[in-house]
N, C-alpha and C positions, 0 to 999 in steps of 0.2 A: 555595700548595701547596709551593713550593720551600722557603720558610721553615720549614714544618712538618717537612720532611725533615731539615733541618739541626738542628732541635730534638730530633727523635725518634731519629735514626739512631745516635748515639753511646751514649745510654742503653740502647737496644735491644741494641747490640753488647756493651756491658758486662754486661748481665743474661744474655745468651745465653752468653757465654764463662764466666761464673761458674757458671751452671747446669750447663754441660758439665763444668767442673772438679769441681763437687760430686758429680755422678753418677760421674765417673771415680774420685774418691777413695772414694766409697761402695763401689764395686765392689772396689777394692783392699783396703779394710778388711774386707769380707766374705771375701775370700780368706785374709786373715790370721787372722780369727777361726775359720774352718773348717779352719785348718792346712793350706792348700793350698800347701805348700812342696815344692821339689825336695829330693832326698836330701842334697845339699850343704848346703842351709840348715838342715835338721834336725840335721845332724851338727856344726854350728858349736858352738864353745865357748859355754857358757851366757851369759856376759856379752855376747859378740858377737851371739848370737842375739836377745836382747832389744833390744840397740842397733839392730839392723837393723829390728826391728818398730816401735820407739817413736820413733826419731829423726825429728824433724819434717821433715828434708830429704826423706824418703820420702813422707810424707803431704801435704806442702805444695807439692810440685812442680807438680801440676795448677794450683793457684792462682797459683804463681809464673809459670808459662808464660802463664796467662790474663792476668795483669797486664802482663807484658812485651809480649804480642801487642797488647793494647788500647792501651798507651802508644805503640807504634810506629805502629799504624793511625791513632790519634787525632792524633798529631803530624803525619803526612803529610797527613791530612785538613785540619787547621788551616792548615798551611803552603801547600799547593797550592790548596786551596779559598779560603783567605783572599787569596792573591796574585791569583787569578783574579777574585775579587770586587773587589779593589782596582783592578785594571786597568779593569774595567767602570765603576767609579765615576769614575776619572780621565777616561775618555772622556765620561761623562755631564756632568761638571763643565765640560769643554771645550766641549761642545755647548750647555750652558745655563749660561754664566758668571754670569748674574745671580742664580742660586740659590746662596746662601752655605751651603756644607756641606763639611766635611772629607772627603776620599776614604777616610780611615781609619775614620770613624764606622760606615758600613754593615757592613764586615767584622767589626768588634768586636761590633756588635749581633747580627749573624747567627750568629757563632761563639761567642757568650757561653757557651752550654750546653756545647759540646765543650771549651772552655777550662776551665770549672769542673770538668767530668768529668776532664780531664787532671790538674788540681791534686789532686783528691780521690784519684785512682788512684795518683799519685806518692807522696803522703804515706802512703797506706794500705800501699803497698809498703815504704816505709822503716820504718813501724811494725811490719809483719809480720816484717821482718828482725830488729828489736830483740827482738820477742816470741819469735821462734824461738830466738835465742841464750839468752834467759832460761829458756825452757822446757827446752831441751837441758841446761842446767846443773842444773835441778831433777830431770830424769830421771836424770842421772848420779849425783846425790846419793842418789836413791831406790834405784838399783841397788847403790850402795856400801853403803848401810845393810842391804839384804837380803843382800848377800854376806857382810857381817860376822857376821850371825847365822845363816849357813848355810841360808838359805831359797831362794836363787836357783836352785840345782840342782833342788830339789823343785818350785819354781814352773814351771820349764820342762817337767818331766814332767807336771805337772797340766795345763798349757796344751795340750800336744799330745794328752793323753788325753781331755780333756773335749770334749763336743759340745753342751753346754747354752748356746745362743746366745739372747740375749734382746734384742729391739728396744726401745730407749728412747723412740723417737718424737720425739726432740728433735734439731734440725738441728745445734746446736753440740756435741752429744755423740754419740760412736759407740755402736753396739750394744755390749753387754757379754757377757763369757763367765764363766759360773759353774763353777769347778772344784770338786773335792772339798775343797780346802784354801784356795783363793785366789779372789778376784774380780779379773778382768782387764778393763781398759778401754784401748782403743787411743788415743783422744784425747778428753779429756786422758788422758795415759798414767798408768795406775795398776796396781800389783800390790798387793792388799790381803790379807794373811794373816788368815783368820777369827779365829784365836786371839788376835790383837792388837786386836781390836775391843772396846772398852770399853762403848760405848753406841751405839745406833742409833735414830733417830727419823725418821718420815716427816713432812715439813713441806710447807707450801703456799707457793708464791711467786706473788704477784699481779703482773700486768703488763698493759699496754694490750692489749686484744683477747682477754683470757682469763687463765688461770693455768696454771702447771705445778707439778709436785711434785718433791721431791728427798729422797733418803735421806741424812740428815745423820749421818755416821759419825765417831765420836771414837775415836782409837787410844790404846792403853794406853801404849806406850813413848814416843812423841813428843808425846802430847796434841794431835796435829794433827787438824784437822777436814777431812774430805773430803766433798764433795757430789756425788752421782750423780743426775743429773736425769732425770725421766720425764714423758711427756705424760699418763699416766693414773695415778691414785692406786692402783688395784688391782694394777697391775704392780709399783709400788714396795713395796707391802705383801707381795706374793708373794716378792720378792727378800729382804726383811727376814726373813720366816718361814723361807725356805730357809737363809739364813746362820745364823740362830739355831739351827736344827735341826742343821746341820753342826757348828757350834761346840760344841753340847752333846755330840755324838758324839765330837768330838776331845778334849774335856776328860775324858770318861769313859774313853777309851783311855789318856790320860796318867795318870789316877788308877789304872787297872788295872795299868799298868806299875810304878808305885810300890808298889802292894800286893804284887805278885809279888817 
């Protein structure tokens, strides 16, 4: 029974902390999508407004704290529990000297799972830091590009005005917001102007345990492909139809302006 506790305790703690971090982040994303900001945040300069929303420091904090808490608890558990087990084995070897066994073997065997969990958590923490810096650079570039073509200001207005929130049903992707002119995703962070969409297709991605769907979006200016994932095909199709309809209306407005 004691061995079972040593095997199960750290994985259980790891799962518990990350579930709590996920729920906390989900609540934070919901507040962002529903524009539940104080007046100070709403009045921020446009670039700073989107920086505050999209920067991974804000959304990754729950997971950062979960990893740090786990590493601290797991380290203490291994050090103190391992030392206690080691002292017990030293006494056992003294009592039964004919039994050839190193006092280090039982602690290593008993704490093998916590040690492996510590190594995995540590390297996942390092990887998350590298990924965060890379993603922040991508977000900065995206905002720069939108600012150059004078879209950022209109995107902020569209974001605050829209209340069309759609659940993607995918853990690795936040819910999305559909504005009148832009599609918004909090993570991964995207602001997609409808008029820049060249092509959209709903594709199916097969994986172990089932499949998910994604909206494969090709943009005109950068020829960049963006994938928005959904758990259900009908939801992806509805988003596609909505964007196509909005895009048609926007193009008609542009043509009307030129005719005048």
